[in-house]
C-alpha positions in Angstrom: -14.5 -106.9 -62.0 -14.6 -110.9 -62.7 -17.3 -113.3 -63.5 -17.1 -116.3 -60.9 -19.1 -119.7 -60.1 -19.4 -120.2 -56.9 -21.3 -122.6 -53.9 -21.9 -122.5 -50.2 -20.9 -124.3 -47.6 -20.5 -125.2 -44.2 -18.2 -123.9 -41.8 -14.6 -125.9 -42.0 -11.1 -125.2 -41.0 -7.6 -126.3 -41.7 -3.9 -125.6 -40.6 -5.6 -121.8 -38.7 -7.4 -121.4 -42.3 -10.7 -121.2 -43.6 -11.1 -123.5 -45.9 -15.1 -123.4 -47.2 -17.6 -120.3 -47.2 -18.7 -119.4 -43.6 -23.2 -119.0 -43.9 -22.8 -116.7 -41.1 -20.8 -114.6 -43.2 -22.8 -114.4 -46.2 -25.7 -114.3 -44.0 -24.1 -110.8 -42.1 -23.7 -109.6 -45.1 -26.7 -110.4 -46.4 -28.8 -108.5 -43.6 -26.5 -105.6 -44.4 -27.1 -105.3 -47.8 -30.8 -105.4 -47.5 -30.7 -102.8 -44.8 -29.0 -100.0 -46.8 -31.6 -100.8 -49.8 -33.8 -99.9 -47.3 -32.2 -96.8 -45.5 -30.8 -96.0 -48.3 -34.6 -95.4 -50.5 -36.1 -94.4 -47.1 -34.0 -92.0 -45.8 -36.0 -89.0 -48.6 -39.5 -89.4 -47.1 -41.5 -87.6 -44.4 -43.4 -89.9 -43.3 -40.1 -92.3 -42.3 -39.2 -92.1 -38.4 -35.7 -89.9 -38.0 -34.0 -93.5 -36.6 -34.2 -95.0 -39.8 -32.3 -92.1 -41.7 -29.3 -91.1 -41.9 -28.1 -88.3 -39.0 -24.9 -86.2 -38.4 -25.5 -85.6 -35.0 -26.0 -89.0 -33.8 -26.1 -92.8 -34.5 -28.9 -93.7 -36.0 -30.1 -97.1 -36.7 -29.3 -96.7 -40.2 -25.5 -95.0 -39.4 -25.0 -99.1 -38.4 -25.3 -100.6 -41.4 -22.2 -98.6 -43.2 -19.6 -100.0 -40.3 -21.1 -103.5 -40.9 -19.8 -103.3 -44.1 -16.2 -102.6 -43.3 -16.5 -105.6 -40.8 -17.4 -108.4 -43.1 -15.2 -106.7 -45.4 -12.4 -107.2 -43.0 -13.1 -110.7 -42.2 -13.4 -111.4 -45.6 -10.4 -109.6 -46.4 -7.7 -111.5 -43.7 -9.6 -114.4 -45.2 -8.7 -114.7 -48.4 -5.6 -113.0 -47.6 -4.4 -115.8 -45.7 -5.7 -118.4 -48.1 -3.4 -117.2 -50.8 -0.3 -116.7 -48.8 0.8 -120.2 -49.0 -0.1 -119.9 -52.9 1.9 -116.6 -53.7 4.9 -114.9 -52.7 4.8 -111.9 -50.8 5.4 -109.6 -53.0 2.3 -110.9 -55.0 0.5 -111.2 -52.7 0.7 -107.3 -52.0 0.5 -106.5 -55.4 -2.6 -109.2 -56.2 -4.8 -106.7 -52.9 -3.6 -103.8 -54.2 -4.2 -103.3 -57.6 -7.7 -104.8 -56.3 -8.5 -102.3 -54.0 -7.5 -99.7 -56.7 -10.1 -101.4 -59.0 -12.3 -101.2 -56.6 -11.6 -97.6 -55.6 -12.4 -97.3 -59.6 -15.7 -98.1 -59.9 -16.4 -96.9 -56.9 -15.8 -92.9 -58.5 -17.3 -94.4 -62.1 -20.3 -94.9 -60.1 -20.4 -91.9 -57.9 -19.5 -89.2 -60.2 -21.7 -90.2 -63.2 -24.4 -90.3 -59.8 -23.2 -86.6 -59.3 -22.8 -85.3 -63.0 -26.2 -86.8 -64.2 -28.2 -84.8 -61.1 -26.3 -81.7 -61.4 -27.1 -81.6 -65.8 -30.8 -82.4 -64.9 -31.1 -79.0 -62.4 -29.0 -77.1 -64.7 -25.5 -77.3 -66.6 -23.1 -77.1 -64.3 -20.2 -74.9 -63.5 -16.9 -77.0 -63.8 -15.7 -75.7 -61.2 -18.2 -76.1 -58.2 -18.7 -79.5 -59.8 -15.8 -80.8 -58.8 -16.0 -78.5 -55.2 -18.9 -80.9 -54.6 -17.4 -83.7 -55.7 -14.4 -83.3 -53.8 -16.2 -82.9 -50.4 -19.9 -85.1 -50.6 -20.3 -87.6 -53.6 -17.2 -89.1 -54.0 -15.7 -90.1 -50.8 -18.7 -92.9 -50.1 -18.8 -96.6 -49.9 -16.6 -98.7 -52.2 -14.0 -95.6 -52.8 -13.4 -96.2 -48.4 -13.2 -99.2 -48.7 -10.5 -99.6 -50.7 -8.8 -97.0 -49.7 -9.2 -98.4 -45.9 -8.2 -101.6 -47.9 -4.9 -100.4 -49.2 -4.6 -98.5 -45.7 -4.2 -101.5 -43.4 -2.7 -104.1 -46.9 0.6 -103.8 -44.3 -0.8 -105.2 -41.5 -3.6 -107.9 -43.1 -1.6 -110.5 -42.6 0.4 -109.6 -39.5 -0.1 -110.9 -36.0 -3.2 -109.7 -33.7 -1.3 -107.1 -31.7 0.0 -105.8 -34.5 -3.6 -104.5 -36.3 -5.0 -103.6 -33.0 -2.0 -101.8 -32.3 -2.8 -100.3 -36.0 -6.1 -99.9 -35.5 -5.4 -97.5 -32.4 -3.3 -95.6 -34.4 -5.2 -95.0 -36.8 -7.9 -93.4 -34.7 -5.5 -91.4 -32.4 -4.0 -89.5 -35.7 -8.1 -89.4 -36.5 -8.5 -87.7 -33.1 -5.4 -85.3 -34.2 -6.2 -84.0 -37.1 -9.4 -83.8 -36.1 -8.8 -81.9 -33.4 -6.4 -79.4 -35.5 -8.2 -79.4 -38.3 -10.3 -81.8 -39.8 -13.5 -82.1 -38.4 -14.4 -78.0 -38.6 -13.8 -78.5 -42.2 -15.9 -82.2 -43.0 -18.2 -80.9 -40.4 -18.9 -77.3 -42.5 -18.7 -78.9 -46.1 -21.2 -80.9 -45.0 -19.0 -83.7 -46.4 -20.2 -87.7 -46.2 -18.7 -90.8 -44.2 -15.6 -88.9 -43.0 -14.3 -87.2 -46.2 -11.0 -88.0 -47.6 -9.7 -88.7 -44.3 -12.2 -91.4 -43.6 -10.2 -94.1 -44.0 -8.8 -93.7 -41.0 -11.5 -94.4 -38.8 -13.2 -97.4 -41.2 -9.9 -99.0 -40.4 -11.5 -99.9 -36.9 -14.4 -101.8 -37.8 -11.6 -103.6 -41.1 -9.9 -104.5 -38.6 -12.1 -105.6 -35.8 -13.7 -107.7 -38.6 -10.2 -109.4 -39.1 -9.8 -110.1 -35.4 -13.3 -112.2 -35.4 -12.2 -113.9 -38.4 -9.0 -115.1 -36.0 -11.3 -115.7 -32.9 -13.4 -117.9 -35.3 -10.6 -119.7 -36.5 -8.8 -120.2 -32.8 -12.3 -121.3 -31.8 -12.5 -124.3 -33.9 -16.0 -124.5 -32.8 -18.4 -122.1 -34.3 -20.3 -122.3 -30.8 -17.3 -121.6 -28.6 -16.9 -118.6 -30.5 -20.2 -116.6 -30.0 -19.8 -115.7 -25.9 -16.5 -114.4 -26.7 -17.6 -112.5 -29.9 -21.0 -111.0 -27.7 -18.9 -110.3 -24.8 -16.8 -108.0 -27.3 -19.3 -106.3 -29.3 -21.3 -105.0 -25.7 -17.0 -103.8 -24.4 -16.0 -102.6 -27.4 -20.0 -100.4 -27.5 -19.6 -99.1 -24.1 -16.4 -97.6 -24.8 -17.4 -96.2 -28.3 -20.6 -94.1 -26.2 -18.1 -93.3 -23.1 -15.7 -91.9 -25.7 -19.2 -89.6 -26.8 -19.3 -88.1 -23.2 -16.6 -86.3 -23.8 -18.9 -84.1 -25.5 -19.6 -82.7 -22.1 -16.0 -81.8 -21.7 -15.4 -79.9 -24.0 -16.7 -76.2 -24.6 -19.1 -74.4 -24.9 -20.9 -77.5 -23.1 -20.4 -76.8 -19.6 -21.6 -80.8 -17.3 -22.9 -80.0 -14.2 -20.9 -82.5 -12.8 -23.0 -82.1 -8.6 -25.3 -84.3 -11.1 -24.3 -87.7 -12.0 -26.9 -88.0 -14.9 -25.3 -85.1 -16.7 -22.4 -86.5 -17.5 -23.9 -88.6 -19.4 -24.7 -87.3 -23.2 -27.9 -89.4 -24.8 -27.4 -92.9 -26.2 -27.4 -93.6 -29.5 -30.4 -93.7 -31.8 -31.4 -90.6 -29.2 -31.0 -86.9 -30.4 -28.8 -84.7 -28.3 -29.1 -82.1 -26.3 -25.2 -80.8 -26.0 -23.5 -78.9 -29.1 -21.9 -81.6 -31.6 -18.1 -81.8 -31.5 -15.7 -84.0 -32.8 -16.2 -87.0 -30.0 -20.0 -87.4 -31.1 -21.4 -89.6 -33.0 -21.2 -88.9 -36.4 -21.1 -91.0 -39.6 -20.9 -87.7 -41.2 -17.2 -86.5 -39.9 -16.1 -90.4 -38.9 -16.0 -89.9 -35.6 -13.9 -92.5 -33.2 -16.8 -93.0 -30.9 -19.7 -93.3 -33.6 -17.6 -95.8 -35.3 -16.5 -97.2 -32.0 -20.3 -97.9 -31.1 -20.6 -99.3 -35.1 -17.7 -101.8 -34.6 -19.1 -103.1 -30.9 -22.4 -103.2 -32.8 -20.9 -105.5 -35.7 -19.4 -108.1 -32.9 -22.6 -108.8 -31.4 -24.3 -108.8 -33.9 -21.9 -110.7 -35.6 -22.4 -113.3 -32.5 -25.6 -113.7 -32.9 -25.8 -114.7 -36.5 -23.0 -117.7 -35.6 -25.3 -118.9 -33.3 -28.3 -119.1 -35.4 -26.4 -120.2 -38.6 -23.0 -121.8 -38.1 -24.4 -124.0 -34.8 -28.1 -123.7 -35.3 -28.2 -124.3 -39.2 -30.9 -121.2 -39.7 -30.4 -119.1 -42.7 -33.4 -116.9 -44.9 -33.5 -117.2 -48.8 -32.8 -113.8 -49.7 -30.2 -112.8 -46.9 -28.0 -115.8 -49.3 -28.6 -113.9 -52.2 -27.9 -110.3 -50.6 -24.3 -111.9 -49.0 -22.9 -114.0 -51.8 -23.1 -111.4 -54.1 -22.9 -108.3 -52.2 -21.0 -106.1 -54.5 -24.1 -107.0 -57.3 -26.3 -106.5 -54.7 -24.6 -103.0 -53.7 -24.1 -101.4 -57.0 -27.3 -102.8 -57.9 -29.0 -100.8 -55.5 -27.5 -97.7 -56.2 -28.3 -97.7 -60.0 -32.3 -99.0 -59.5 -32.3 -96.2 -57.0 -31.5 -93.7 -59.0 -33.8 -94.5 -61.7 -36.6 -94.8 -59.6 -35.8 -90.7 -58.0 -38.6 -89.5 -60.4 -41.0 -91.8 -58.2 -40.5 -90.8 -55.1 -42.6 -88.3 -53.7 -41.1 -86.9 -50.5 -44.1 -85.9 -49.1 -46.1 -89.4 -49.6 -47.3 -91.6 -47.0 -46.6 -94.4 -44.7 -48.7 -96.7 -46.8 -47.0 -95.2 -50.2 -43.8 -95.1 -49.0 -43.6 -99.1 -47.8 -45.2 -99.7 -51.3 -42.5 -97.7 -53.6 -40.0 -99.6 -50.7 -41.2 -102.9 -51.8 -41.1 -103.0 -55.2 -37.4 -101.2 -54.9 -36.3 -103.8 -52.7 -38.2 -106.4 -55.0 -36.2 -105.4 -58.4 -32.7 -105.3 -56.7 -33.2 -108.7 -55.3 -34.7 -109.9 -58.8 -31.9 -108.5 -60.6 -29.4 -110.3 -57.8 -31.8 -113.8 -57.8 -31.4 -114.2 -61.6 -28.2 -113.6 -61.4 -27.8 -116.2 -58.6 -29.2 -119.1 -60.4 -27.7 -118.3 -63.7 -24.1 -118.2 -61.4 -22.9 -115.3 -62.0 -20.9 -113.8 -58.9 -19.6 -110.4 -59.3 -15.5 -110.7 -57.3 -12.7 -108.1 -57.0 
C-alpha cells in the first residue's frame, strides 16, 4: 500500500486510453462505499426490513452492493492496465499487477483474521482447529480477498480483446456451475460460507470483467452521452438474463412446476423472498451463484449508465460520494474497523429511531476520517 496525492478531473480520452479521472466512476464508487457502510451496519438489527440485510436465499438490496465493488474494480483495472502498457514491458506489467493483487489478498486476510480472532477470543478462548475451520469456511473469503483472487484469475485476459474477456467470463461461470452441480453448492451452503467461499472468484469474475467492458464502451463512444443508452440496455438485458437463470430453479427437484399455468414457470423476482426450495440456480450471495452475479452485474451496468448521465453529461456530483469514491480502499478499511469498535453499542432489538441514530453516528465517523484524509491529500492505493 502506498500514499499518493490525487486530484479530480473530468473525463478525457487519448489514443483509446482514459487520461484523467472519470467523475461518474468516482461517484459510483462513492455510492457503493456509502451503501456498504449502511447495509453492513444495519444487518444485525431486528427493526430493519429484510431487504436491507444480506439474504442467502434471494437477492436483497444489501446483496447488490458487493457486485458494484467488483464492477468498479474491473473498470479501473482495465483503465490502469492500458495506461501502463505504454510504459512497461509485458513481463513487468504482469508482475506489477500480480504483486498488487497478492498485497490486496494479504491486507484482507490480516484484517479479517484479526477481527475473527478477537471476536472468537472475546467469546471464549478458541480451539485452534475449530478456529481455523471457521476461518476457512466463513471469515477469510470476503471482499478484499475475493477482489485480489479475482484480479489474479483475470490477469491473463484483462489487457486482451473484448471477445476474449467475454469468453473467459462465460467459461468461468460455466466452470462454477459445473463444480456447483458436482459438489460445491452443497458444500458452501452446508458450511454457511460467505460471498461464494474459496471458489467464489469464478463468479466474481462476471462483474469485474463486465466493468472492464464498460470501460471499453465509454472509450469507444468517445462522448459520455453516447454511452448512456447502450450501458442501460445492456444492464437491463443482463439483469433479465440473471433472473431467467434463477427461474431454472423450478425445473430442479424437488420443485415441480405446473406447466399448465405460465405464471408457475417463474420464481419470485429479486428483492422478494422465494417460495420454492433453494438450489444452485437461486440468487445467493452466500454461494456466489451465477444467477446472482449476472443480475448484480446488470444492476451495476444500469446504475453506471445513470451515473454517466448525471455526472459526465450533466456535471452533477455529491461531495460525500466524491470523498468515499476517490479513496475507496480507505473507506472500506475504516468502516470495517469502526464497525467492529462500535459493536458494544449495537443493541440488536433497539427501536428503529435508535438504530437510525446509531447509523448516522457510524457514517459520520467513517466519513469524517476519509474526509480528513482527502483534505490532507492522502489516498490509499495499491
